[in-house]
N, C-alpha and C positions, 0 to 999 in steps of 0.2 A: 679721780681717774675713771671711776665707774660712770660718773655723770658725763664725762667727755665721750666715752664709748657710746653711751645711749644717745647723746646728741649727734654723734656720727651716724649711728644707725637710723635716727630720725631723718637726718639729711639725705642719706642714701635712699631711704624709703621715698622721700619726696622726689628725688631724681627718677626713680623707677616709675612712680605714678605719673610723672610728667611725660613719659614716653608715649606718643600717640599710637599705640599698637592697634587698639580697636578702631580708631578712625581710619588708619591706613588700610586695614583689612577690609573695612566697609567700603572705602573708596575703590579698592581693587575689585570687589564684587560688583559694585555699581558700574564700574568702567567696563567690565565684561558684558553686563547687560546692555549698556549703551552701544558697545561694539556690535553686538548681534542685531540690535534695532537699526543701527546706522547702515550696516551691510544690506539689510532688507530694504531700507529706503532708497539706497543708491543703486539698486540692481537695475533700474531702468535708465540711469544717468550715464552719459558718455564720459563723465569724469571718473577717474580711478578712485575708488573708495579707500580712505586711509585705514582700512581694517587691520592690516598687518602692523601698522604703527601703534594703534590702540592696543592690540594684543600684546606687543612688547612692553608697552607702558604698564599694562595690568600685571605682567610677570615681574616687572621691576618693583611694583608696589608689594606684591607677595613676598619677594625677597627682603624688602625693607622691613615688613612686619615680622618676618622670621628673625632677622638680625636684631631688631629691638627686643624681641622676646628672649633671645639668647643673652642679650646684654642685661636684661632684668634678672635672669637666672644667675648670671655671673656676679651681679651685685650681691645677691643673697648668699652665694657661696663665699664671697669675700668677707661678709660679716661673720660667717661661721669660722672662717680661717683665722680671724684675728682674736678668737677666743670668746666671743659673745655666746652666752647660753642660747639654746634653741628657742626658748620662749621669749628671749629678748629680740630675736630677729623678726621683723614684720612678716606676717603670713603673705604668701604670694597673692598678688592682686588678680582676681579672675573676672573683674568687671568688664574687661575687653571682650569676654565671651558674649556679654549681653548686647554689645554693639553689633555682633554678627547674627544674633537671634532674630528670626522673622517677627515682624510686628503682629499682634493679635488681630485676626480678621474682624472687620467691622460688620460684616454680614455673613450669612452662611456661605461656605465656599461653593462655588459653582464647578461644573465639570471642567477639568483642565483643558486648555486650548492654547493656540499660539498667541503671543502678545499682540495687542492692537495699537494702532496709532490713529484712532478715529479722529481725534481733535486735530491732529497735525494735517491729515488729509482733508477733512471736511472744511476746516478753517481756510485752507488755501483755495479750495474750490469756490468758496463763497467770495473770496477776494477776486478771483478771476472772472466770475460771472456777475460780480457787483449785485449780488442777490443773496438774501438770507431768508430763513424760515424754519419750519419744523423739519427735523431729521427723521425720515421714515425708519421704522424698526427693522424692516426687511427689504433687501434690494437684490440685485443680481448676484448669483452664487458663483458665476464663472466670468472670466474676462470676455469670452466670446459673446455671452448673453448681454453683458454690459455694453459692448460695442454695438450690438444690434439695437438696444434700447436708446443709446445715445444717437445713433444714426437716425432713428425715427424722430427724436426731438429736434435734431438739427434740420432735417428736411422740413419739418413743420415750423421751424424757427421759434420754438417754444423754449425760452431761456429758463423759465421757472421749472419746467419738467426736466430739462437737462441737469440743472443743479440738483434737483431732488434725486434723480437716478444716480448721480455721481456721489453725493454725500451719504447715500444709503449703503454703500458697499464697504467691505473691509479694505484697508489701504493696499494690501497685497494684490487684491483683485483689480483695483483701480490703476496701480502702477504698472500692471501687466499690459495696459493699453499700448504702451510704447512699442512692445515687441509684437503684439498681435496685429496692430494696425499697419505695420510696415509693408507686408506683402499686398494687402488690398489697396493701399495707397499707390504703390507702383503699378498695379494692374489697372486701376481706374484712371491714373494719369496717362498710361499708354492708350487706353480706350479713348480718352479725350483728344489726344493729339494724333491718333492714328498710327503710332509706331512707338517702340520703346523710348521713353522720354530721355532727353539729354539736356545739356546746358542751354541751347537756344530755345528749348520749349519751356524753360522755367518761368519767364514772364507771363506766358499765356495760362499756365496751370495756376500761377499765383492769382491772376485776375479772376479766374473762375471760382476760386475758393475763398478769397479774402473777405468778400462782403459778408458772408454768413459768419465767418470767424469774428469779425468786428462786431456784428450784431449780438452774438451769443457770448462772446468773451471780451467785453469792452475794456477790461483792465489788463489784458495780456499784452506783452511786448511783441511787436511784429517781428523782431529778430528771431523769436522762437519759431514762428511760422516759417520764416525764411530758412532756418536751419533744417527743419523737417522736410520742406519741399526741395531744398538743395540735395539732401540725401536721396529723395525719391527720384530726382532727375539726374543723379550722379554729377552734380555741379559743385563747384568750389563753395564751401560754406561762407556765410557773411563774416566780415571782419568784426572781431570783438576785442575788448581789452584782455590782456593776458590773464588777469585774475577774475575775469567775469565768467560766470558759469550759469547754465540754465537750470532752474529749479526742477527737480525730477517730477513734481506734480504738474508743473506747467507743460513739460514735454508730453506727459501721458494724456492730459486733458486735451491739448491741442491736437495730438495725433487722432484721438477719437472723433473730435469735431471735424477734422479735415476729411476723414473717411465719409462722413455724412455729407459734407459740402461737395465732394467730388461725385458721390452718388447722385446728388441733385443736379450737378452740372452735366452729367451724362444722361439725364432723364430717367434715372432709375429710382425706385422707391426702396424703403428700408427692407422690405420683404425679399428683395433681390440680392441682399448681402449674402444670404446662404448660397445663392446661385453663383455669385462671384467667388465665394470660397471653394465651391465644387469645381469651377473652371480653373482656379488656381491649382487645386490638387491634381487635376488631369494634366495641366501643363507641366507641373513638376514631374509627374510620372513619365510623360512623353520625353521631357528633357533628360531624365535619368536613363530611359531606354536608349535614347539617341547617343548619350555618352557611352553607354555600354557597347553599343554597336561600333561607335567610332574607335573605342579602345581595342576591340577585337580586330577591326580592319587595320589599324596602325600596327598592331602586334603581328598580324599576318604579313604585312609589307616588310616588317623589320627582319623576318626570318630569311636566312640565305636560301637562294634557289639552287637546287642541285641538278647537275647535268650528267649524262652518261660519261664514263671514263675516269671517275675519281675513285677513291677507296670505296670498296663495296660495289663497284660498277657505276658510280656516279661522280660528278665533278661539280664543285661550287661555281656558281655563275659569277 
């Protein structure tokens, strides 16, 4: 009988050890890290990032690890309840803690900083430019500075320098081109056609920019260019397959190149990009002031006009 109980204890121990508690907990931790990185990458994309879905998946994995840990404890309790002595019960397996322990660093730890996706960003840039080479150790520290450097390379039609400036930056800086370039693109397109650009102006703006884009980004799909210019001209976007999406790196790089291409089309050089930015700031301030004035005028018109003879000696008109 004793041998049967010990055989049962051994089998229950095997069942407990086969529960993948450590693997599930590790997967949940890695999924949370991937969720943060994915949200960062998708910040410049028009596609909705599936971050909430990944967060829910991570929570499910946490609950699963907790449930399996509780099951292992219940198995141990069962062995005690059927009368096995405590020393006959297998000790609780703590190996799953090792799966969650951070790996020993291979080099002295550096100062903490945000996670980087250098290879993800740089590899895609080299695909778009159809160029490769050394990655500089230091590049632009801000997206505005990167846009200025890219504009200079675009105007000079220097693909190697453009690639070098792009791969040298942190991915967060590079992906920000999608947002920073939107206002200058709209401004330069308006300067090119002589009025705020609309759908009929899209072909002309496209012709003015496309040659440099093809020269500097030979591997880019022209539909990416058409999407960005359609937004600039408030035109309908080009048709795409329902499951077809623009790569966020493609959108950011093309946006920076289009700014330089439209600067060149307007006869401006890269140093005038700062002047364009200042003109945009003044235009935004003027529009804001005009909106405020219009709001006050509309509010005054909406107030009822009072005439003599009403309550208090006046009457509503």
